[in-house]
N, C-alpha and C positions, 0 to 999 in steps of 0.2 A: 373712473371706476376700474378699469382693468390694472392700473398701477396699485389701486388700494387693494384690490384682491390679491395681487402678486405679493405685496408686503405682508398682508395678512396670513398667506399660506406659507410664508418663508420666516415667520418670527420664531425665535428659540422654543417658544411653547409648542407651536406646531410642528416644528421638527422633532421634539422630544416625544410628541404624541405619535409621529409616525414611526420612530425608532422603537417604541413601545410595542407597536403592532407587528414589527419585524419578527418573524419566527426564529427560534434558535435552531429548528430542525433537527430536534433529537433523534428522531428515527434513523436519519442518515448518519449523523455524528456517533450514535451509540452503535450502530451495526459497523462502521468503520473502526470504532475503538475495539469492539469485539474481534473483528477479524485480523487486526494488526496485533492484538494481544496475545493470539495463538503462537506467533513466533517469538514476539518481543519478551513476554514473562520468562519463558524456558532461557532466552538469551540472557536475561538478567541474572539467573541463578548459575548459568554456565560461566559468565564472566567472572562472577563472585568466587565460584570454586577455582577458577584458572588463576586469579589473582592471589587466593589464600594459599595455593600450592596442592600438589597430589596427596599429601599426607594429613591435611588439616581434618577432614571429616571422613573417619574410618569407614570403609564400606560404601560411601557415596562417591568419593572420587574415583574409586575403581571401576565404576560404571562407565567413565568417560575415557575417550580414546587417549592413550598417552601422548599423541601427537598434538593434542590441544595444550598440554602443558609445555611441550618442548618448542613449540613455535606459537606462542600466545597472542602475537600481534595481530595476525590475520583473525583470529576469534574475537579479540577485544574490539577491533575496528569494525568489523562486519556486524557483530552483535550490538556494539554501541550505537552504531547508525540505526540499526533497526529500532533500537529503544527509543532515539530521538524522532524517528519517523512515526512511531506509535504514539509519542506524546504531543506532536505537533500537526501531523497531516489531518486526522479527523476534524479538528476544529476549523480548518480552512474552509470547510463546507458549512459553516453556520452563517447565514445571511445576518443574524443579529450582531455576532461578534465583528462581522465586516463593517457594518455601519457604526456601531458603538466603540469599537476598539480597532480603528482603521490601522493606526500605528502597529498595534500588536498583531493585527492580521499580516502586514507587510513583513514585519521581522520574522513572525512564525512561519511565514510562506518561505522565507529565504532559508531558514533552518530546515525546514521539511524538504525542499527541493535538494538542498546540499546533502542532507542525510540520504536521500533517494539516490542521488549519482554515487555517494560513497558506498552505499548499501549494494547498489548494481555491480559496480567494479571490484569491490573487496569479495563479492560472492565467487567471482571467478578465481581471484587469489586464493580463497579458502579452499576451492576444489583443488587447486594444484598443490596445497599444503597436505591435504587429508587423502587425497587420491592422485598422486603424482603420475601414475602410469595408465589411468584410466581416461580415454578420449573418444568414447563411442557417443551414441545418441543422447546420453543423458548430459554430457558436456555440452554437445551442440545446442541442446535445448536450453541449458543454462545461459550460453553465449547469446542466443537469440532473445532470450527474456531480458537479459542485462542490456543488451544493446536497445531493445524496444524501450524500456525504461528511460535510458538516456536520451533517446530521440524524443520521445513524447514530453518529457520534462524541458527539453531545449526548445520545442516548438511552443510549448506553454509560456515559457519565459519570453520568447520572441514576441508572441501575442501580446502579452502584458506591456512590454516595452513599447509596442506600437498602439498601446491604449485600446486594443482589441478585445474587450472584457468577455465578451460571447465566447469567442474562440478560445481564449485562455482558459476559460471554466470547461469548456469541452475537452481541451487537451490534457487539463489537470485530472480530469475524469478518466480519461484513457490511460495516463501515466499510473494512476493509483490502481485501476483495473488490472494493469500489466504487473504492477508490483505484488499484487494479491494472487498471482498466478501459482505460486508455490503454496497457498493455504487453500484453495479451491478444491485440490485433489483429495485432500482430507475427507470432505463430505462426499466424494465419489466412491472412495475406497470402502467405506462402511457398507453402503447398499451392495456393491459388487460381492463382498465377502459374505454378506448375508444370503445373496441370491445363488452365488456359486460355491458356498462352503462345502457342498457335499460333492462337488465334481472337481476332484484333485487336479486332473490334466488341465481342464479349462481354467481353474482358478490360477495354476500355475503360469499358463500363457498370459491371462489377464493381469497378473502381478507384474510379469516380465515387461509386457506393454506399458502399464503405468510406472515401472521404474524408469523407463526409457524417455516416455513421452508426456508424463504427467504434467510437467510445467507448460509445455505447449498446449496440451489440451486445456488446462486450467486459464492461460492467456486467452485462448480461442473463446471458451465459454464467457469469460468476463467480458471480452471486447464485444461480443454479440448482445450480451445483457445492456451495456452501456449504449451501443448503438440502437439497440430498440428502444429504450428510453428517450433517447433524443428524437428518433422517428415519431414516437408516440406524443411526445410534447410539441413537435411540429405540426403534427395533424390537427391536435387540439387547439393550437394557436391559430390555425388557418380555418378552423370551423366557424360558420356565422353564428352570431350571438343571438 
């Protein structure tokens, strides 16, 4: 009887039925697409303008730092890796795609992680190109975030090589949270400006603080949110039914 039940539960029809019930997870995928699109879409247009040259579109190219045109490699590599990250990473968080398109999930994961590495390292390169004489806290923040991305992605890769799926997913979440550290401050600056817009001196100090520490602040907020989600799920899993 047990053998018959096992065979019945593992028939192609039953497997297809389970696959259909697996959610795509659009809320998370859509949120990540939105967050990664904030830097990726401008990067697409910036790369296009750099490739076309400074005199291609009158009035538009003049708004771009001339260093982007004189040293285009850093811009293209950093922006291109960000676009690849935008096109691949969000879909790694779809359980439906992981089950139905396992091969695509693996190949997309390789591209997403590689683009994450390149994006992190080329970000430091781009800083040296655009701001060769500035090595204050803003640069230190950039270096910490870039190193954090590389470490988190490396641990995630190690976990999947060890077939530790649970830890792999957690470290991928942490890696993405760190990579979005440059986006989160945008949502902090708007309320800061609205609340302190009439207080010039305080607004100036807040703006200077955000300029130097916004990446670290964004990384801290994102990681705290991710760890809170892990903790909440652990509590729910441990609750008696």
